[in-house]
C-alpha positions in Angstrom: 6.8 10.8 7.2 6.7 8.3 4.4 7.9 4.8 4.0 8.7 2.5 1.1 5.8 0.4 -0.4 6.4 -3.3 -0.5 7.5 -4.6 -3.9 4.4 -5.7 -5.7 2.0 -3.5 -3.7 0.8 -1.5 -6.6 0.1 -4.5 -8.8 -2.2 -5.9 -6.2 -3.9 -2.7 -5.1 -4.3 -1.2 -8.6 -5.6 -4.5 -10.1 -8.1 -4.9 -7.3 -9.3 -1.3 -7.2 -9.6 -1.0 -11.0 -11.3 -4.3 -11.7 -15.1 -4.1 -12.2 -17.0 -5.6 -9.2 -20.6 -5.2 -10.3 -21.5 -8.8 -9.5 -20.4 -11.4 -6.9 -18.6 -13.3 -9.7 -16.5 -10.2 -10.7 -15.8 -9.6 -7.0 -14.5 -13.2 -6.5 -12.4 -13.0 -9.7 -10.9 -9.6 -8.7 -9.9 -10.9 -5.2 -6.1 -11.2 -5.1 -4.3 -14.3 -3.7 -4.7 -14.1 0.0 -1.3 -15.5 0.8 0.3 -12.8 -1.3 -1.8 -10.1 0.2 -1.0 -11.3 3.7 2.7 -11.2 2.9 2.4 -7.7 1.4 0.5 -6.4 4.4 3.1 -7.8 6.8 5.8 -6.1 4.8 3.8 -2.9 4.7 3.5 -3.0 8.5 7.3 -3.6 8.8 8.0 -0.7 6.5 5.7 1.6 8.5 7.9 1.2 11.6 9.7 4.4 12.6 13.2 3.1 11.7 12.1 2.8 8.0 10.3 6.1 7.8 11.6 9.0 5.7 10.9 12.6 6.7 9.1 14.6 4.1 11.4 17.6 4.5 9.6 19.9 1.9 6.3 19.3 3.6 7.7 19.9 7.0 9.3 23.1 5.7 6.1 24.2 4.0 4.3 24.0 7.4 6.8 26.3 8.9 8.3 23.6 11.1 11.9 22.4 11.4 
C-alpha cells in the first residue's frame, strides 16, 4: 500500500536531510520550523489511514498475490 505525501513534505525532508550538520550551529540552522513539521506529520498520519491508501497492484502481482 502507498499513500499520498503531504504537500510540502519533500521540501522539508530533502532540505533537512541534505543540509550539512557538522556542527551544532549547522544543526540548528538546518532544523525546520517545528509548527510546519508538526502540521506535516499530522497530515502524514492522516494520509496513512487505510481509507487513503492506494494498493500497489504491480507489486502485489509480482509477489504472485491477488
